[in-house]
N, C-alpha and C positions, 0 to 999 in steps of 0.2 A: 230337379235333376242335379246329381251331385257334382257334375263337372263345372257348374257355374251357379252362383246364387244370382239369379237374373235381376233382382231388385237392387243389388249393390253395384257400385261402380265397377267397370271392367278394369282389372288390374293387370298390367304387364309386369314382366320380371322386375323386381325391385330389391332395394338394399336390405330391407328388414321384413320381419314377419311376426305374426302373433306367437305368444309363448305356447309351447307344446303343453297340452293337458292343463291349460289355465282354466280349471274347473270353475273358478269364481269370476271369470271375466265379465259375465253378464251382470254381476252385482257391482262391478267397479267400472263399467263402461259408460256408454252414452247416458246422460242423466235421465232423460225422459223415458227411455226404454226400460231402464232398471226401475224407475219410479212406477211406471204402469204395471209392470209385472209384480213388484212388491206390493203395490196397492191392492191388486186382486187377491194376492196371497193373504194379506192381513184381513181384508174384508171377509174372506171365506173361512179363515181359521181352520182349514182342513189339513189333514196330514198330507194329502196329495199336493196341495198348494205349496207346502214347505219342504217337499221332498228334496229339492236341490240343495237348499240351505242345510237341511239336517243330514244330508249325505256327505257334506263336506267333512273331510277327515276320515270317512269310511275307507277311502282308498289310501289314506296315509298310514304309515306303519305305526301301529299302536305301541306305546311304551309297555302296556300290559297286553301283549299279544304273543301267543305261543310261537316258538321258532318254526314249528311245522306249518304255520299259516303263511309264512313268508315265502316269496317265490324268487323270481329272478333277481340276481344282483345287478344293481345299476352299473352302467359303464362309466358314469360320471364319477369324478373323484369325490371322495367324501368331503362334506362341508368341514371347514376348519373349526376347531373347538372355539366356543364362545369364551372370550376373556372379559373384556369390559367394553361397554358401549355398543355391543352388537344387537342388543335387545332393548326394547322400550321398557321403562319402569312399569311394572304391572301391580295391580292392587293385591295385597297379601290375602291369603285365604281367611275366611271369617269363621274360624272354628270356635264353637261354644266352649267356654271354660267357666269353672265355678270358683276358683280361688286364684290369688296372685301366684301361688306356686305352680298351678296348672298353666297359667298364662306364660310364665317364664319357661316351663318345660316345653310347651307347644312351640314357642318361638325358637327355642334351641333345636327342637326336632326339625322344624321346617328349614332352618339354616343348614343343619348337617345333612339332611336328606337332599337338599338342592346341591350341596357340594358333592355328594356322592354321585348324583345324576350327572354333574358336569365334569366328573373325573378329577376332582381336586386331590392333590397329594394327601395321604393319610386320612382321607374322608371315611374310608371303610373302618379304620381303626377307631376313629372318633365316634362314629355312630354305633359301633359295637360296644364301646364303653358306655355310651348313653343307654343303649338297650339293656345292658347288664345292670346298670345303676337303677333303671326304672322297670325292672323285670316284673313287678307286681301291679303295674298300672297300665292304663290305655296307651300312654305315650311309648312305653317300652314295647308293647305289642305292635304298634304301628312302625316303630323303628325296625323291629324284627321282620315285618313284611317287606320293607324296603331292602333290608340286608338279604333276605331270602331271595327276592327277585334278582338282586345283583349277583348273588352266587349262582342262581339258576342261569342267568345270562352268560356267565363265565364258565359254565359247565362244571361247577363244583356242586354236584348234586347232594352229596352227603351233608355238606355244610348248609346248603339251602334248606334241606328238609328240617334240620334242627331249628333254624330260625322260623320257618313257616309254621311249625307246630306251636311255637311260642306265640306267633301272630294270631292264632285262632282264639285267643282270649279277648280280642276286641270284637264285640258284637256288631258294631257298625260296619266293619270291613271284613266280617268273617267270610262272606262268600268269595272275596278275593283271596284270602288266605287259603280257603279250601281249594279254590281253583288252581292256585299255583302249587299247592301240595299235591294235587292230582297230577299236574304236569311233571312234577319232580319225581314222584314214585313211578310214573310211566317211564321216565328216562332211566330209572333204576331197574326196570324190568318187572316191577310189581304191579302188573296190570289189574289184577283182581282188586287190590286196594284202590287203585285209581277209579275203577268202575264204580265201586261203592260210594266213593266221595263225590263223583260227578253225578251219580243218581240222587244223592242227598241234596246237592245244590239245586237240582231241578225240582225236587219236592218242596224244599223249604224256601227257595227263592225263585218262584216261577216267572217273575217279571224282572229278573236280574238284567242289568245292562250288558252282562257277559253272555247272554243267552246263546247267541250264535256261536261264540267260541266254545262254550260248554257243550252245545249240541254236536259240534264238529268233533271235539275231542272225545265225547261220550260215544259217538257212533264208531269212531276208529277203535276205541278201547273195547267196546262191546263185541265188535266183529272179531277182534283178536282173541278174545276169551270164549268165543263160541256162542255169544248171545246176539246173533244178527237180527232176530225178530224184535228184540227190545230196541235196537238201534232204529229199525224201520218205524216202530210205533212212535218213538220220540220225535223223529223227523217228520212223520206225518201229522203229528199233533201241533206242529209249528206252521202257521200260515205262510211264513216267509220262505219256506224251503223251496217252493217252486220257482222263485225268482232269484235264488242265490246259487250260482254254479258250484261254489265250494261246498254247499250242503247237498245239492242234487247229486254230485258225484259220490258223496259218502253214502247217500241212500242207494244209489245204483250199486255200489260195492257191497252194501249190506244185502240187497236183493240177490246179488250174485252169490254171496256166501250162504244165503238161505236157499239157494237153488231155485229161486224164482226168476229164471232167466228172461222171460218175456218182459217182466217189469224192469229188470235191470237194463235190458236193451233200450226200453223207452226212455229211462232217465239218462243213460249215457248218450242216447241220440239227442235228447233235449239240450244237454250241455254242448255236444259237438256241433249241432246245427243252429241252435238258438243263441248260443254264446260263443261263437267261434273265435272271438278275440280274447277270451279269458284264458288264464293260465291252465285251467282244467280241461280245455278243449282237446289238447293233444293227447293226454292220457285217456280221456274218454273215447276218442277215436280209436286209440290202440286197443282198448278193451272190447270194442265191438266185434272185431274179427273172430276171436275164439268163441264168443257167444253165438255169432252167426253160424260158425262151424258146428257148434253143439246142437243148436235148434234146427238146423237144416230148413225144412219146409215150413216149420212153425215160426221162423224168425220174422218179426214184424218190421218189414222194410220201411224206411222213413218216408218215401214218397216225394212227389214233385214239390209240394209246398215247403217242406223242410229244407230240401236242397236249395230251392230258390231263396229261402230266408238266409241260409248260410252264405250263399254267393253274394246276396245284396248287402249283407253286413260287411263283407270285405270291400265291396264296391264303395259303400258309404264311407268307409274308413280310408279310402284312397289307396288301398293295398291292391294295386292293379294286377300284379302277377297272380296272387292268390285268387282274386275275383275272377280273372279270366279262366283259370283252371277249374273253378267250381261251376261257372256258367257253361263251360265246355262239357263237364259231367252232366249238367242238366240237359244239354242238347241230346246226349245219348239216351236220355229217358223219354224224350218227346220226339215222336216220329212224324206227326202230322204237320206238314208245312203251313197249314192254315191256322194252327194253334197260336193265338196271340202270345201265350207265355213263351213258346219256342221262338217266335219272332223277336220278342223283347230280349230273350237270352242271346240271340244272335247279335242284336244291337249292342248289348253290354260287352260281348266279346270284342266287337269292333272298337267300341269306345275304349276299352282297356288297352287294346293294341295301339290306338292313337295316343293314349296317355304315355305309352312306353315308346314314343318317338315314331309311331307308325304314321302312314299317310292318311289324310282325310278321305282318300278314295276308298278306304276300307269301309267307311260308313256310306259313302255315296253309292257304292256298288250293291248295297244290300237291297233285297226285295222284301218289303214288309207291307203286305196288302191290308192288314188291319189298320183302320183309320187312326186309332189312338197311338199305335206303335209307330206308324209312319209319320204322324205329326211330331212325335218325340224325336224320330230319326232326323227329320229336317232341322229341328232346333239343334240337336247335337251336332249335325253337320255344319251348321252356321258357326257354332262356337269352335269347332275344330279348325275351320277356315280362319276365324279370328285369331286363334293361337298361332296359326301359320302366317299371319299378316297378309292374308289374301282377301282384301276388302270387297272386291267386286263379287267374288264367289260367295262370300259371306252374305251379302245383300241379296244375291240371287236365291240363296237357300231361304232366307227370311221372307222374300217376296213370294216364293212358291208356297211356303207355309201359310202366309196370310191369305193367299188366293184359294188354296185348296181346303184349308181347315180354319175358316175365319172365327169360329166360336170355340175352338179348342183352347184349353188352358196353356198349351204350348205356344199358341199364337200370342197369348197375353204375355208370356215370358219373352217371346221373340220381339214383340214391339218394344218392350221395356229394354231388352238387350240392344236394340238398334239405337234407342235414345241414349243409353249409357255409353255406347261406342262414341257417338258424337260428343257427348258430355266430356269424356276423358280426353278427346282430341281437341277440346276447347272450341268446338263448333256449336256454340250455344243456341243459335237460331234453329239449326237442323235438329238439335236435341229436343228443343221445345216443341217443334213440329211433330217429332216422333212420339213424344209424351202425350200430345193432344190426340194423336191417332189412337194411342192406347186407352186414353180416357173415353174417347168416343165409342170404342168397341167394348170396353169393359168399365163402365162408369163407377161401378161398386166393386171393382176387382181388388186383388190383394196388392197391386202396385199403385192404386189410385192416390194414396197418401203422398208417395214420393213424386209422382207425376205432377200433382197439383202444386206441391211446394216448389219444385224446380221451375215450373212455368211462371209461378208468381215471382220467383227470384230473378229470372231473366227479365221479366217486365220491370222490376225495380232497377236492375243494373242499367237497363237501356232507357230509364226515365220515361217509361210509357205512361200514358194517362190512366190506364186501367190497373196500374200497379197497386195502388191503395185498395181498390176494390178486391183484387185477387188476394191480397194479404188479409184483408178483413174477412172475406169468405172462408179462407183457410182457417183463421182463428176461430170463427164460429163453428166450423165443422169439427175441428180438432182442438178444443180449448185446453186440454191437459196434455197434449202431445209434447214430444221432445223439441219440436220446432215452434211451439207456441210462444216461448220467450223470444225467439228470433224474430217472429212476426211483430211482436210488440215493440221490440227495439227498432226495427226498420220502419214501422209506422211512425214512431217518434222521430226518427231521422227525416222521414219524408215531410212530417209536419214542420220540423225545423227549417227544412229547405224551402217550404212554402211560406215561412214567416209566421206560422201559427204556434208560437212558443207555449201558450197555455195548453193547447192540445198535445204538444210534444211532452210536456211535463206529465200529463195524465197517463200517457203510454209508458213512459219511463217509470213512473211511480208504481203502476200495476206490475211491471216486470220485476221491480225490486221487491214489492210486497209478496208476489206469488212465487217467484223463482229466484230468490236472493242469491243462492249459492251455485249459480251457473255462470258460464263465461259471459253471456249476454245480459244476465242480471247484474253482474258486476260492471259491465260496460254501461248499462243504463244508469247505475248509481253514479258513475263517473260523469255522464252527461248531465245528470241532475245537479251535481256539484258545480259543474262548469256554468250551467244556466243560472244557478243561484235560486233563492226562494222567490216565489211569485204565485200568481193565480194559475189555477188548473181549469181545464174545460174537458172533462172526461166524456168520451163517447158512451152512449147508452149500452152498446153491446159488451162493454168491459164488465158489466155486472153479471154477465152470463158465464164468465170464467169461474168455475167452481173453486172453492178454497181447498187447501190440502186437508186430508182427514186429520182429526185430532190425534195427538200422541197419548199413549198410555203412560201413566206416571212411572218414572224410572226407579222410584224408591218405594213402590207399592209392596205391601206385605207378601211374604212367601205364602202361596196357597197351601192349605193343609194337605191337599192331595199329593203335593210334590215336596213336602217338608223333609221327608227322610232322604230323598234323592239329593236335595240341596245340601243337607248335612254331610251325606256321604261324599259328595263332590268336593266339599271343603276339606274333608279329612284326606281325600286322595291328593288334592293339591298340596296339602301340608307335607306329604312325603314324596312330592314330585312325580306322582302318577298322573301326569297332566292329561294324557290322552284318555285314560279311563275316566278322569273327572269330566272331560269334554263330553264323553259318551253319556255319562249320567245326566249332565245338564241338558243334552239334547232330548233324552227320554223325559226329563222333567218338563221341558217345553211342550212335548207332545201331550203330557197329562194336563198341563195348565199353561197356556201361552203367555206367560209374563215376559216382558223384555229383559227382566233381570237375569233370566236363565241364559239368554243369548249373549248378553254383555259379559256374564261370568265365563261362558264358553269361549268368548273372544280372549279373555285373560289367559285361560288355559292354553289356547292355541298359540298365543304370543309366547308363553313360557316355553313352548316346544320349538319356537322359531317358525311356526306356520302363520306367517303374517297375512297371506292372502285369505286363508280360511278365517282368521280372526276378524279381518275387515268385513268379510261376507256376513258373519254373525252380527256384527254391529249394524250393517246396512239393513238386515232383516229386522233388527230391534228398533231401527229408526226409519220407518217407511217414509218415502218421499223426502229423503234427506236434503235434496237440492231445493226443496220448498221451505226449509226451516231457517229462520233467522238465527244468527249465531247465539243470540241471547236466550233462545228458546231451549237450547240443549246444553246440559252441563258440560263443563270443559273436559271432565273425565270421559264422557261419552264421545266427545269430539276426538279425543286422543285414541279411543278405540277405533273410530272411523278413519283416522289419519295418524297411525302410529309413526314414530320416527326412530326406527333402529339405525344403528351406525351413525348416530348424530355427530359424535366427535370427528369421525373421518369426513363426514359431509362438510362440516363447518371448516375444518382444517384445509381441505382441498379447495373449497370455494374461496377461502381467504387467499390462498396462493394464486388463484386465477382471477381475483377481483370479481367474483361472481356471487350471485344470490344463492345461498345454500337451500333456501326454501323452493326455489324453482327446480333445482336439481332433485330435491325430495319429491316434488310433484311429478317430475318426469319418471323417477324410479318407481314410484307407486303405480304408474300406468304401465311402465315397461315390464316390470318383473314382480310386482307386488312384494318387493323387498326379499324375494327368494334368491339367494346367491347361486343356486344350482339351476336356474332357469336357462333353457336352451330353446331357441326358436327353430323353425323349419329351415331357416337360412343359416343356421349355425351361429347366430348371434348369442353371446354368452353372458351370464351373470347379471348382477344388479342393474347395470346400465346397458345391458344387451350390446356389448361391444363385439363387432365382427373381428375374427382373428386377423384378417389382412389389415383392417384399420388399426387394431391394437398394435401390430408391429410398427406401423408408422408413428403412432402416438408414443410408444415406448422409446423409439429412437429420438423423437422430438424432446422428450423430457429426460433422456439419457439414463434409462433404467433397462435392466435386462428383460427381454421379452421371453415369456414362457406361456404357451397357449393355456395350459391347465391352470395357470395362476389367474386367468380371467374369472375363475370360480371363487377366487379369494376376494372378499369384499373390499378391503383396503386397496388392493392392486387395481381392481375393476373401477372403483370410484376415482382413483388417481387418473386413470386413462380417460374414463368417460367424462370427467369434469373438464379436462383439457379440450376434449372434442366439442362438448356443447358450448363451452366458452368461445372456442374458435368460431363456431357457427353463428353465435350471436354477434360477434365482431364482424364476421363476413357478411351477414344478411341484414343486420341493423335492427332487428326486433326479436323479442322472445318468441312471438308467434311464428315468424319465418324460420327461426332456428329450430323450433320444435317440429315444424313440417319437414325441414331438411333432415332432422334426426330420424324421423319416422320413414320418410319416403325417398330420401336422397337429395343431395345438393342440386343435381341437374334438374330435377322436377320442380323444385320450388323456384328456381331461376326462370323456368319456362312459365310457371303459373304467374309469377310477378310481372312477367313481360306481356301477359295477355292484353292488359289494358291499363290505363292510368287510374288506379283505384283511389277513391277519395279519402279512404281511411283504412287502417289495418283490419278492423273487423270485416270490411267488405272482402278483402283478400281471403280471410279465414272462411267466410261463408261461401266463397267461390271455389275453394279447393275441390277438385273434381273427385278425388278418392274419398269415399265415405269414411273409411277407416282413419285416414289422415286428418280429415276435417274434424271428426269427433275427437281424435287424439289430441289435437292442438287445443281444443276448447277444454278438454278435461285436464290436461297438464297445467294450463294457465289457471283454471279454477282451483286445482289442487294446490298450486303455489300460493294463491291468495289465502286459502284456508290454513295452510301451514304457517304462513306469516302471522295470522290472527291467533293461532294456537300456541306457537312456540317463539314468536318474535324473530328479531334479526340476530345476526351473529354477535355474540358477546365479546367484550374486550379480551376476556381470558382465552377464549378459543382462538381469537385472531392472533393473540400473542404467541400461540403455539405453532405458528407458521414458521417452523425452523427447518424442516426437511420433508422430503417426499416419503410417504408411508409405504413405499414399495421396496422390494428386495434390491439390495445393492445400488441404492440411489443416494448414498451418503455424500458422494462427491458432487459439489456444485448445487446451487439452488435451481429450482424450476424456472426455466426461461419464460419470458412473456409469450403468450400464445402466438404462434406463427401460422396464420391461416394458409400460407402457401403450402404447408405440409400436406394439406388435404388434396392438393392438386399435383403432387409429385407423381409422375408417370411410373407405373410398375415396370415399364420397359427399361427404365433408367437404373433400376436396382436389381440385385440378385435376390430372387425369392428364397434361395437356399440360405444365403447369408443373413437374411432377415429373421431366420428361425432361431438364431442363437446370438449371444452377446460375447463380449470379451470375457476372459477367464475370471471367475470369481476368486480363485486362489491367488492369482497375480494381483487382482484388485486389493486383496487383503494385505499383501506386501506393501502396496502403495500407501494404504491407510496406516500401516505400522510405521512407515517413515514419517508420514504427516503428523502422527500423534506421539512420536517418539516412544513407541511401544516395543516390548520384547516380541520378536516375530516368531511365533510358533505355528504359523499358518503354512507357508510354502516350504516344500520339502527339499531345501538345499542346505548343505552343511555350512556352518560359519567357521569351521576350522580348516587347516591347511590340507591340500591334497598331498599324496605321497611325493616325496622329493624325487624319487626315481622317475616317475612319469613326467614331472615337470622338466627334469633335466633332459629326458628323451625328446620332449617337444622343442626345447631350446636347441638341442643338437641337430634336430631335423631342419629347423629353420636355418641354422648355421651351415648345414650341408646343402642348402638351397633346394630343399624339397618344398618348393613354394608355388609350383604350377599345378594345373589340373592333374589329379590322379586318373586312372582309368575309371570310366563312369560308374561301374558297379563295385569299385573299391580297390585300393592299393593292394597288391598281391601279398605283402607281408601281413597286413591285417586280416585279409581273407584266410590266409593259411593259419594264422594264429587262432582266429575264431573257430574254425573247423576243428583244429587240433584240440582246443580246450573243451569244446562240446563233446567230442569223442571221449576225452579223458574223464569228464564229469558225468556224462549221461549215457555213454556207451553207444551212441548213435553217430554214424559217420556221414558227412556231406561232402560233395565234390566242390572244392573251392573255385572251380572254373564255371560250373553250371548251376549251383544251388545256393548261392549267397549274393546278397546285394547290400553294400554299405551305403548308409543313408545319413542325412543330417539329423542325427538323434533318433531315439526310438519313436518319438512322436511322428516324424516324417515316415519312418518305417511302417508304422501302423497305418497311416493315411495311404501310403503307396500300395500296401498290401490290399486294403479294402477297395480302393479305386480300381485296382487291377483285376479283381475277381467279381465285383458287384455289377449286376445289371438292374435297370429299373424294374421294380416289383419284387426284387429279392428281399428276403428278411434276414436279419442278423439278431441272434439271441445275445442279450447282454445281462449279466448279473448286476443287480443293484443292491447296495450302494456301489457306484462305479466311479472310476477316475473320470473327471469331468470332460476330458477330451473325447471320450468314446461317443458321446451323443452327437457333437458336431461332425465327427468323423463319419458316422453313419449317414447323417444328412447330406454331407458333401459328396459322399460316394453314391448317393441315390438309394440307399437301403432304407427299409422300414424296420426300426428296432423293435424287438419283442423282449420285454423286461421280465426277469425272474428274480425274486427277492431272496437275498441272503438274510437270515433272521438271527438276531443275537439270542443268547450270549456267545454261541460258538459260530455264528454266521453260517449255519448250515442251510441247504436248500431243500425244498420239498420235491421229491422225485416226480410226483404226479404233475406238479406245476411245471417243472422243467420239461417233462415229456410232452405236455400239452403245448409248449411253446414251439416245439419243432413241427415241421410240416413240409408239404410239397414245395413251398417257396423258400425254405430255409437254405441260405447259402453258407452261413458260418455261425459259429459261436465265438464270442470274445472271452478269453479266460485270462485273468490277471492273478498269478500266483508266484510268490506271496503277494497278497492283495493290498492295494491302496484303494480305500482308506481303512479297511477293517483289520488288516494284519492277519487275515485268514490264510492258512497254507492248505491247499486242497490235498486230500489224502489219495492214496492209490485207488481205494475203492470208489471214491467220488470221480476220479479221473476215468476209471474203467466204465462207470455208468455213463459219463459223457461220451466216452469212446463208442459205446454201443449205439447211442443216438446218432452220432456223426456218421457211423457206417451205415446205419439203417436208412438215413435220409440223404446219404451221399453229400455230407456237409463238411466244410473245413472247420478246424479249430485254430483260431488265431490267438496264440498264447503270448502274453506280455510277461517276460521273465526278468524284468529289470532289477528286481530285489532278490535274485536267486541265492545270494550268499548271506543275506541278513535274516538269520533264523534263530529261534530260541526254543528252549525246553525240549531239545532232541528232535525238533521238527525236521523233516527231510524234504528237500525240494526235488520233485520228480517232474521232468518235462513231459508234456503230453506226447512229444515225438518219441519218447522212450517207452510208451505204453504199446503193448503188442497190437499190431495192425494199424497204428496211427501215424507212422512216419509219412506216408503219402497223403494223409489227410490233415497234416499239421503245418502251420506257418508260424515259425518261432520269431518273435521280436525281442531284441535285447539291445544293450548299449553300454557305454563306459560310465554314464553319469553317476549312478548310485554306488556301485561297487568301488569305484576309484575316486569318488568325491570330486568329480569334474563336471558338474551339471551344466556349466556354461560352455563346454566344448562342443556339444551337440554332435556326437559321433555315435551312431547306432547301426544296426544291421538286421537283415531278414534272412532266415534260413528256411528254404522251402524246396519242394521237388521242382524239377525242371519246368513242368507245365506252368504253374503260377509264377515261377521266377522270371520267365521271359517277359510277361506283361508288367511285372513289378519293376523290372529294370527299365522298361520304357517309360513308365509313369515317373519313376525317380529321375530319369534323365531329363525329362521336360519340366519337372518341378524345380529341381535344384542343381542339376548337372552333376554335382558331386560334393562330398563332405571335404572339410579342410584337410589338405594333403599332409602338412606336418603333424597335425593331431592324429591322423590315421597312423602315421609312422610311430608316434609315441604310444598309441593304443596297442600296437603289436607288441611293444615291450611289456606293457602292463599285463597283458594276457598270459605272459610267461612267468608271472610272479609265483613263488612257491606256495604250497598249501598253507604254510605258516601265516602268510599274509591274510588269507581268508579266515583262518581260525582266530587271529587277533582282531580282525574286523568284527566278527560275530561277537566275540567276548566284549569288545568295547561298547557295541550297541546294546548288548544285554545289560551292562551296568547302567547305561543311560536309560534304558527302559525301566529298570527297577527304580531309579531315582525319579523318573517322570511319574510312575504309578504312585509312589509315595507322596509326591507333591500334589497330584490331583486328588488322591484320597483325602489328604489332610485339608484340602480346600473344599471338600464336600461333593465332589463329582462321583457319579456312579460310573465305573470304568469297565470297558470290555477289553480284557487282557489280550494283546496281540501275540501271535506266534511267529510272525515274520514282518518284514519291512520296518519302517521307523515312524509309525503313526499310532495314535491311540484314539479310538472313537469313545465318546463319553455321552452319558445320558444326563440332561440338565433339568429333568422334570422336577427335581426337589428344590430347585432354585425358583424364587418368585419371578414372574414375568416382569421385565423392566417396564417402567411407566410408558404406555403406548403413546402418550402425548410427547414426552421427551425423546423417546426412541421409537418412532412410529413405523419403522421400516419392516414391511413384509411379515413373514411368519415368525414364530417365537424365537427360533434359533438365530434368525437374522438380528432381531432386536437384542438378543443376549450377546451376540458377537459384537454388535455395535457398542453395547454397554462395556464389554470387556476392553475393546481397543481404545475407547474414549475415556472411560472412567477408571478402569483397573490398570490399563497400560499393557495388556497382553493381546496379541493378535492371534485369532484362531480362524478356522474355516467353518461356516455354517453347514450343518449336516444336510440341509435341503438341497445344496448344490450338487450332491452326489446321487440324487434321486430324480426319476422322471417326473413324479408328482412331488413338488417341494414339501408338501405337508407330511409326507412319509418320513422326512428327516427333520421335522420341526422341533423334535425334542433332543437333537443330537448336535454336537460340535466335534471337530477333529483337531487334535494337537499333534505336532511333530516334535520329535526329540533328537533330531540329527544336529545337535548344537553342542557348543562347549559347555563344560560344567558351570562356568561363570554365567553363561546365558541362562541355563536352567535355574541356577540359584537366584538370579534376578527375577525370573518368572515366579519362583516359589514365594519370594517376598511380596510380590504384587498380588498374586492369587490369594494369599493369606487374608487380604482385605475382605474377601467374600465371606469369611467367617467372623469378621470383626463385629 
């Protein structure tokens, strides 16, 4: 039953969970279970036995996979680009060459192709030059294939076709060149050519590794040009079509095009009902309705069996809402109350409702006369009561199950569930009694193994006289099981306790010999070392433990049957077609199961960053890896089994925390298989599976900015996770207890440790009641030991690099010593909202500029004098004793002046008594406006890159931001993207024009498009117009309030700061209709009471400056802009020319990434900004601070030019060092 795995420990709600879609977990999990499964696989050497291993990567996006094969875009942020240290060193491809010249060319090709794959600057140009230079040889053809694919991926079809035609000269990779040629001409609308090429591939390469992609593309193309029957024939000729929904749906469409509607219906139904979780299910379901309408009475209805299959698939996937709906459909098809299928469907509906917070009474009230269904109902009812923590009702249901259906499989599960309940509650005696009842009723049942082990373990814990006998009987019955090594260890400890040291040595020796790379094998080795050499007295039954099966040689010759695939895989790896190489190697393994193919596939997987898949290949190549002594397996193979990506970051952060980096590596291997985008069902994120709420506390502890999406960044995640695991070791005193706390939570390990006075830590480990956690601890400790053996301890060089935290904006201050009390800070003591953001990055850069004596081109404040007239007005106001509170919503002279100026410049009039609020700067004005109109659940649309205050403003006001990207070079927005961001929950859009940081000035057409969305969705536009007079190249500032129909939908925010060069005065205002103005005034009143009265008076004077002042202001900044652009261009920056405001966004891609050891902070832009401020002497703002996902700004930095000419000249001198 899917609601509970009865043989596992009963888990209550807990801190952590398994990784979603961890398709390789069974290969990296509990040693014995993986060993048993892999052993049977290797013995059988059948395709079926290796299906799981060989399907690894089939769900991964292929590098050589057509765009039309890709489906839904992931909601997770994209992985950061790999620079240095994020991937383990892999073996280079073994391409056959005949001459030294060929060898040099092949190496150059491999290097250039890898650079192209990784997005290195100028890689395309370099590889193009290589291809042109080698146009007559194989290396040039392969370079052309890589270039053609690159152009295809970037939608440059004409260029792609040119390269791909040249690539066809390479006979070894011709099928790939043909395939991509076909895809390219299809995109160019030349389907007849594509059809011929795809047909040729099928005839000349019938066993191509691309067969399924070719078939899918061929079927689509054939249907498009009217050859539907040819598509049908090709798909029918492939045995795998019936099990592949992506091929089945193409055959269904071909049948439909060929007017064979009954067959089309059957294929669409197969996809819809048999594969309901596939991407193809929804379009298949949509296609059935018109076919049903066309066929009428001849339509082949799916029937009960298919509907039940679809419903059960949703149920098994825990998609309760969908499962309930499908089972309810099934009930409409079944009218007979006595039908067991109907009764089971009723039970499933009730179970789904219970899973969606329904009462157990939904199950209790069901009438299910069928004995099998009713037994299942009673079991389900017991588990529903367990979830509701209703112990007596749970046991009542289990007792009824045992009494009514004693031989039912559900009673077997029920007896096991009762034992598990007591086990988790640490009621060991009651648990053992329940397990004995299960064994008595089902001595050879599927839970017998766990029952026997736990009964034996309780006997050992309680020092019972039958403990040794039970352990021995278990070992005899299950000599190769996952707990066999445990039994050996505890028999040895029992012998030690009895004073029989020779006997103990024999048990330990067998554990070390047979299971050397397990937690208890390592523990046995430690006991042997402690006992020292001496006599042994082995028990006879130890001879009955079978040895591990022999290994095939890792260096055996490539079989002839797979020679060409091997060569093709090497050629593909040499041009960074790693996923295609991986597929070729899997096909080669199917033809001849040599471990070389799997180990090479692991290398290809690692090159793609698919570490979990690579480790799975390695485990399949080394069956029973836990039974192999370290000396039996080459170090290169061990590195495939235990890769160490992100090694530099691991060692650096471990050194900062005085922690073992290999323990951290072992933990990451089990937590995420080194996949930085891993997300658990409990929303634990990244390499070390950090929960967001824990991440906030840890970021605060080490004084770095917390951004949830940065948990996907490896360096950031490791920095936080390392602090956490180090805290746990310090808190709980042992790596085992720390690992248990990391997996199950600190409160649980504290309770487990308090159960009894354990004689040694392995006793505690064996007694952990959660199966997952118990196995997790053993695996992590085993992993750590192997990582130490393979990679050693931290080197002095890496320890010496412990100079700064590698996370964004952590340059101030060293990481503090772990403070275990952080883990215990009550959430009630801190604001959850405030924990979601940090102090301003821009202001932080100013502090760093002061610290490093740098030219400050980061924060946007002028370093020249404010106008004398406004300063004199302020002095006069103070002298006139305008020093007490002004009226809350602003002094009347300023309100009148603001309204008069806005009417003069924008042609829109506001009432100074009812439609204006003077605030403490435009920042408070924006905050007051948002708090005044936002309700929980409202959404606010924000253009990014954005002024960094807008994010915290949204969080503090309770809004959910919806980000829409402005894209360089002109920073335009996609109208479809913006339209999609609006909806029923949209309360407002924030508009900053002229824009900080991009300098964009929104056009009338853009404003009118935004106007239409605001009116359609009844949303406000909150427009920040602080740079209204700083414009260039004839740009015109148009307030949204001046757009037809928008006065009552606009909230205008502005202030004195930028136009009058008084950023420190903090005088701003909000213009809005009376409706929002009333709550804005209330919020402002209780936030700040009022802005500085004498500065308000001075501001009223400034607002009456003549037009000549604004013309001169714009001309002055235009000259500064031109100077700044020349400085940046000369220094090598790619600039985005601003049309307003006084900032320049630049692209830094052409600059080398600063040394990540010396400048390890965060994303590339942060490292570059750190380098500039510390080594060049110029402070800038990292582009990532302007984006929701920092990686979107990782190639950008922002400069400001509101500075004196002398300041800019000093910056010119310093930035020139970049070109030195």
